[in-house]
N, C-alpha and C positions, 0 to 999 in steps of 0.2 A: 665316651665323654665328648669327644669332638663332634660326633654326629648330633648329639643333643643340642649343642651350642649352634650348630649349623641350622637345625630345624627351627630353633627359636629366632635366629636371625632372619630366616625365610619368612616366618610368620609376621615378624615385626616389619620387614620390608613390604610384605604383601599388604598389610593394613595401612602402612604409610603411603604406598602407591595408590591405593584406593582413595585415601584422603586427599592426596594431591590431585588425582583425576577429578574428584568431586569439586574441589576448589576451582580448578581450571574451567570446568563446565559452568559453574556459578558465575565466574568472571565473564565468560563469553555470553551467557544469557543476560546478565545485567548490562553489559556493553551494547548488545543488540537492542535491548529495550530502550536504553537511553538514546542511542543513535536514531532509532525509529521515532521515538517520542519528540525529541527536539528537532529532528529533520522534517517532521510533518505535524506542526502544532495545530491544535484545534482552533477554529476561528470563533471568537465570541461574536454573537449576533451577526451571522452571515447575511448577505443581501440576497442570496439565492442558495437553496440547498435541496438536494433530492437523494432519496434512498430507494433503490430499485432492486427487486429480487427477480433473478432470471429463471427460466424454465429448468435450468440445471440445479437450482437451489442456491447458487452464489448470490450474495448481496453486495452491492456497491453503493458507495455514498460519495458525492462530490459537493463541496461547499465553496461558494465564491464570495469574495469581498471586493467590491467595486470602489474605484476612486477615479474621478474625472472621466467617467464613462469607459473605463478600462478595468480589467481584472487586476487588482492589486495583490491579492493573496488567494491561494487555493488550498483546499484540504481534501484528501481522499482517504477512503477506507474500504476494505473488502474483507470478507471472511472466506473468500474463494481460494482457488489454486494459484500457483505462481503465474500462470498465464493471465488470470483475472487481475492479479496485482500489477503486472507490468502494463496491462491495457488501461486500467483506471489511472495508474500513475502517468502514463503517456497522455491520456485525455486531460488530466489536470495540468501537466506541463505545457501542453499545446494551448491551453486556455489562458495561461499567464500572459498578462499585458495585452490582451485582445479586447476589441470592442464587441458589443452585442452582435453586430452584423458579421464580424469575423468568427465569433463563436458559433453562429448558426451554420457556417460553412464547414465546420469540423465534422467529419463523418467517419464511418467505420474504415473506409479506405485510408483516410488521413492517419488514423490511429495505427492501422496495420503498417503503413509506410514508416511510422515512427518506431515501432517495436521490431520490425523485421518480419520474416515469415513465421506465421503461426501454423501449427498442425491443423489439418482439416477438422479434427474433432474439437478444436478450441476456437474456431472462427467466431462463435457466438460470444466469446469474451470481449472482443472488440466491439461487437454490436451492442452488448450490454453497457459498455463504457460510453458509447455514443448516446444511447438512450438516457443514461444517467446524467450526462453533461447537458443534453437538451432539456431534460426536466428541471435541472437546476437553473438553466437560463429562463425557462418558462416560469419558474417560481420567482425569479428576480423580476421579470416583466409583470407578474401578477402583483407583486408588492410595490413596485415602482412604475405605475402606468405612465 
């Protein structure tokens, strides 16, 4: 009789543990989404925007909002690996509060200095971030001659 009760308790605890684990994963997922969404809001009517697909298949996007000839807001996005994410994030961070002349000086080396050492197999991520930033500046210059 005692073993039957013990087995039922184990089954109940197992189902309860699975339910709790599921709830914890849901909370973590929702928290991550909200932090990412509110930490990197989309810019309405950006002054310059570019979306570039690299040879590796990663896509990066950088949008710029200018005010008084300086970058007031930036938005970045990528569907790539973690190295792509930190490189495009670094490019957007470096662009903040910079003039057009200063933006044009940001290159792959500047981005790599910001993120630290990248594996040799992921150097192209910094290059892709540089190209994306340059194309968003080019788009701004095209729209605002």
